C-alpha positions in Angstrom: 109.2 -31.1 0.9 107.9 -34.0 2.9 107.7 -36.2 -0.2 111.3 -35.3 -1.0 112.3 -36.0 2.6 110.9 -39.5 2.3 113.0 -40.3 -0.7 116.3 -39.5 1.1 118.2 -42.5 2.1 121.2 -42.3 4.4 123.8 -45.0 4.8 125.7 -44.8 8.1 128.8 -46.8 8.9 129.5 -46.7 12.6 133.2 -46.2 13.3 135.2 -47.3 16.3 135.8 -44.5 18.8 138.1 -43.9 21.7 137.4 -41.3 24.3 140.5 -41.6 26.5 143.6 -39.7 25.6 146.0 -42.3 26.9 144.2 -45.1 25.0 144.2 -43.0 21.8 148.1 -43.1 22.0 148.3 -46.9 22.1 149.0 -49.1 19.2 145.9 -50.3 17.5 143.8 -47.4 18.5 141.5 -45.8 15.8 143.6 -43.3 13.7 142.2 -39.9 13.2 144.8 -38.7 10.6 147.3 -40.8 8.7 149.9 -38.1 9.1 149.8 -38.4 12.9 150.7 -42.0 13.8 149.2 -43.2 17.1 147.3 -39.9 17.1 150.4 -38.1 18.4 150.8 -34.7 16.9 153.7 -33.3 18.9 156.2 -35.0 21.2 158.6 -32.7 23.1 160.5 -32.8 26.4 161.2 -29.9 28.7 163.9 -29.9 31.4 166.3 -32.7 32.5 164.4 -36.0 32.5 167.2 -38.1 34.1 167.7 -35.6 36.9 164.0 -35.3 37.6 163.7 -39.1 37.7 166.7 -39.3 40.1 165.2 -36.7 42.4 161.9 -38.6 42.6 163.6 -41.9 43.4 165.7 -40.3 46.1 162.8 -38.5 47.7 161.7 -39.6 51.2 158.0 -39.4 50.3 156.5 -39.8 46.8 152.9 -39.1 46.1 151.3 -40.2 42.8 147.9 -38.8 41.7 146.1 -38.8 38.4 143.8 -35.8 37.8 141.4 -35.7 34.9 140.4 -32.2 33.7 137.2 -32.0 31.7 137.1 -30.0 28.5 135.7 -26.5 28.8 134.3 -24.1 26.2 134.1 -20.4 26.9 130.6 -18.9 26.5 130.1 -15.7 28.4 126.7 -14.4 29.5 127.1 -11.0 27.8 128.5 -9.8 24.5 131.7 -7.9 24.2 131.3 -4.1 24.3 133.0 -0.9 25.2 132.0 2.7 25.9 134.4 5.6 25.8 134.5 9.3 26.8 137.1 11.9 26.0 137.6 15.1 28.1 139.1 17.8 25.9 139.8 20.1 28.8 142.1 17.7 30.6 143.0 15.5 27.6 141.9 12.4 29.5 140.2 9.2 28.3 137.8 7.0 30.2 137.0 3.5 28.9 134.2 1.3 30.2 134.8 -2.3 29.0 133.8 -5.8 30.2 137.4 -7.0 30.3 139.2 -9.1 33.0 142.5 -7.2 32.5 141.8 -3.5 33.0 145.4 -2.5 33.8 147.0 -4.2 30.8 144.3 -2.6 28.7 145.3 0.8 30.1 149.0 0.1 29.5 148.6 -1.2 25.9 146.0 1.3 24.7 147.7 4.4 26.2 151.3 3.5 25.2 151.0 1.5 22.0 147.7 2.6 20.4 146.8 6.2 21.3 150.3 7.3 22.3 149.1 9.2 25.4 150.5 9.2 28.9 149.5 6.3 31.1 147.9 8.6 33.7 145.7 10.2 31.0 143.6 7.1 30.7 141.2 5.3 33.0 139.6 1.9 32.5 136.5 1.0 34.4 135.1 -2.6 34.5 131.4 -2.7 35.2 129.6 -5.7 36.6 129.8 -8.6 34.2 128.8 -12.2 34.1 132.0 -14.2 33.8 135.2 -14.3 31.8 137.0 -17.7 32.2 140.0 -16.3 30.4 138.2 -15.4 27.1 138.1 -11.7 28.1 141.8 -11.4 28.6 142.6 -10.1 25.1 142.7 -6.6 23.6 140.3 -6.5 20.7 140.5 -3.8 18.0 137.0 -2.4 18.7 138.1 -1.4 22.3 140.7 1.3 21.4 138.6 2.2 18.3 135.8 3.6 20.4 138.3 5.8 22.3 139.7 7.1 19.0 136.2 7.8 17.7 135.3 9.7 20.9 138.0 12.2 19.9 137.9 12.3 16.1 134.7 14.2 15.6 135.9 17.1 13.5 134.9 15.6 10.2 131.5 14.7 11.5 130.8 18.2 12.6 132.0 19.5 9.2 129.6 17.2 7.3 126.6 18.0 9.4 127.1 21.8 9.5 128.3 22.0 5.9 125.4 20.0 4.4 122.9 21.9 6.7 124.2 25.3 5.5 124.1 24.2 1.9 120.5 23.0 2.2 119.5 26.4 3.6 121.4 28.2 0.9 119.7 26.1 -1.8 116.2 27.1 -0.5 116.9 30.7 0.3 118.5 32.8 -2.4 119.3 35.7 -0.2 121.2 33.5 2.2 123.3 32.1 -0.6 124.3 35.6 -1.8 125.0 36.8 1.8 127.1 33.7 2.7 129.2 33.0 -0.4 131.7 35.9 0.2 132.4 34.7 3.7 132.8 31.1 2.6 135.3 32.1 -0.1 137.2 34.2 2.4 137.2 31.3 4.9 138.6 28.9 2.2 141.3 31.5 1.3 142.4 32.2 4.9 145.8 30.8 5.8 145.1 28.4 8.6 148.7 28.3 9.8 148.7 32.0 10.3 145.4 31.8 12.2 146.6 29.3 14.8 147.9 31.9 17.3 144.5 33.7 17.0 142.6 30.4 17.6 144.8 29.7 20.6 144.1 33.1 22.1 140.4 33.2 21.5 139.3 29.5 22.0 139.7 27.6 25.2 140.3 23.9 25.3 142.8 21.9 23.2 140.2 19.6 21.7 137.9 22.5 20.6 140.9 24.2 19.0 141.7 21.0 17.0 138.1 20.5 15.9 137.9 24.1 14.8 141.0 23.7 12.6 139.6 20.6 11.0 136.3 22.3 10.3 137.9 25.4 8.8 140.0 23.4 6.4 137.4 20.8 5.3 134.2 23.0 5.4 134.2 24.6 1.9 134.2 21.5 -0.3 131.2 20.1 1.6 129.1 23.3 1.2 130.2 23.9 -2.4 129.5 20.4 -3.8 126.3 19.9 -1.8 124.9 23.3 -3.0 126.0 22.6 -6.6 124.2 19.3 -6.5 121.0 20.7 -5.0 120.8 23.4 -7.6 121.6 21.2 -10.6 118.2 19.7 -10.9 116.5 19.9 -14.3 113.9 22.7 -14.5 111.3 20.4 -15.9 111.5 18.1 -12.8 111.0 21.1 -10.6 107.9 22.1 -12.7 106.5 18.6 -12.4 106.8 18.7 -8.6 105.3 22.1 -8.5 102.4 20.9 -10.7 101.6 18.2 -8.0 101.9 20.8 -5.2 104.9 19.2 -3.5 106.3 21.2 -0.6 109.9 22.3 0.0 110.8 19.5 2.5 109.4 16.8 0.2 111.0 18.3 -2.8 114.4 18.2 -1.0 113.9 14.6 0.2 112.5 13.1 -2.9 114.1 15.1 -5.7 117.0 17.3 -4.8 119.0 15.2 -2.3 118.9 11.9 -4.3 120.0 13.8 -7.5 122.7 15.7 -5.5 124.2 12.6 -4.0 127.0 12.1 -6.6 128.1 15.7 -6.0 127.8 15.3 -2.2 130.1 12.3 -2.2 132.7 14.2 -4.3 132.7 16.9 -1.5 132.9 14.2 1.1 135.9 12.6 -0.4 137.7 15.9 -0.8 136.8 17.0 2.7 137.9 13.6 4.1 141.4 14.1 2.8 141.5 17.7 4.0 140.3 16.7 7.4 143.4 14.5 7.9 145.5 17.6 7.1 143.5 19.6 9.6 143.9 16.9 12.2 147.6 16.8 11.7 147.9 20.6 11.8 145.7 20.8 14.9 147.8 18.1 16.6 150.9 19.9 15.6 150.0 23.2 17.2 147.5 22.3 19.9 148.5 19.5 22.1 148.6 18.9 25.9 149.8 16.2 28.2 152.6 14.5 26.1 152.9 13.1 22.6 149.5 12.7 21.0 149.0 11.9 17.3 151.0 12.1 14.1 151.2 15.9 14.1 153.0 15.9 17.4 155.3 13.2 16.3 156.2 15.2 13.2 157.0 18.2 15.3 159.3 16.1 17.6 161.1 14.4 14.8 161.6 17.7 13.0 163.1 19.4 16.1 165.4 16.4 16.7 166.4 16.2 13.0 165.4 12.5 12.8 165.0 12.2 9.1 163.8 8.6 8.7 161.3 8.9 11.5 160.0 12.3 10.0 159.6 10.8 6.6 157.8 7.7 8.1 155.4 10.0 10.0 154.6 12.0 6.8 154.0 8.8 4.8 151.8 7.5 7.6 149.7 10.6 7.5 149.4 10.4 3.7 148.3 6.7 4.0 145.7 7.6 6.6 144.3 10.3 4.3 144.2 7.8 1.4 142.4 5.3 3.6 139.7 7.9 4.6 139.4 9.0 1.0 139.0 5.4 -0.2 136.5 4.6 2.5 134.2 7.4 1.3 134.6 6.1 -2.3 133.5 2.7 -1.2 130.5 4.3 0.7 129.6 6.2 -2.5 129.7 2.9 -4.5 127.5 1.2 -1.9 124.9 4.0 -1.8 124.6 5.2 -5.4 126.7 2.7 -7.3 123.6 0.8 -8.6 122.0 3.7 -10.3 124.7 6.3 -10.9 127.0 5.3 -13.8 130.3 7.1 -14.5 131.1 7.1 -18.2 134.5 7.6 -19.6 135.5 8.1 -23.2 
């Protein structure tokens, strides 16, 4: 590398420079771009030039002063970050963010992003280094953490569903005892169960999460269990020959082989979870308009056809986006070794 470095020859041609903005506008100054003669990009006038000049000339005292402002680059001491909390009992949001405009954040996020009442959201600004104007914008990650603090139904479905499927795969008696209840749960009419859920479960957010879990639970359990039990018998015998325990067998054999089926269940449940979220928002809401389900209910009651259709299409697009995201996740995780063949 040092030998190659010695063979590099650099020819430098010093160019004339100008560091003063007024001198850069004069004739004969070095040109930065040919399309901007005299280095002038824009020339515009605001107000009445003649009247302004006349007012200055007729003034009793005129003070002239030239002020040079140095260039400034914003570099804050800490990174941008946000922390959110959602209270399902009161339907209130709390946001901790290092922003210099907490009240505009509260107005924009509550009214235009989450669609919740202004008094249902609080923005807290902790001690921060500096801002200098660069923390005066609303970035997408700030309202995203608020949304994520609330949308946890699918996560609970995945964790509980895969955990139950794992137990069923390792205990035959549990599989036989659980399957009838899972089938009955899948066949139960969720809409007819909403009054029962409202009567037995306290808390709007808990009610919504329960609806999402009930609707999206079965595909996760079914596909995960099918994948865990679809291992070739000879592979199990090989692991038994080497004395591999249950946990290692699950981690090194069954779960990797079951991933294609697990991702099928995830994609199905992802779409169903959107339906559950809309249904839960439709029947269980508090403190004003919150979510697409509530919007659909309002538009239906007021007979606003275009708005109702737009809300339904938006819910469908959101389900498609969630479904596609799990497809991309599947491709990233198992796409290199799991090949799908089509005739």
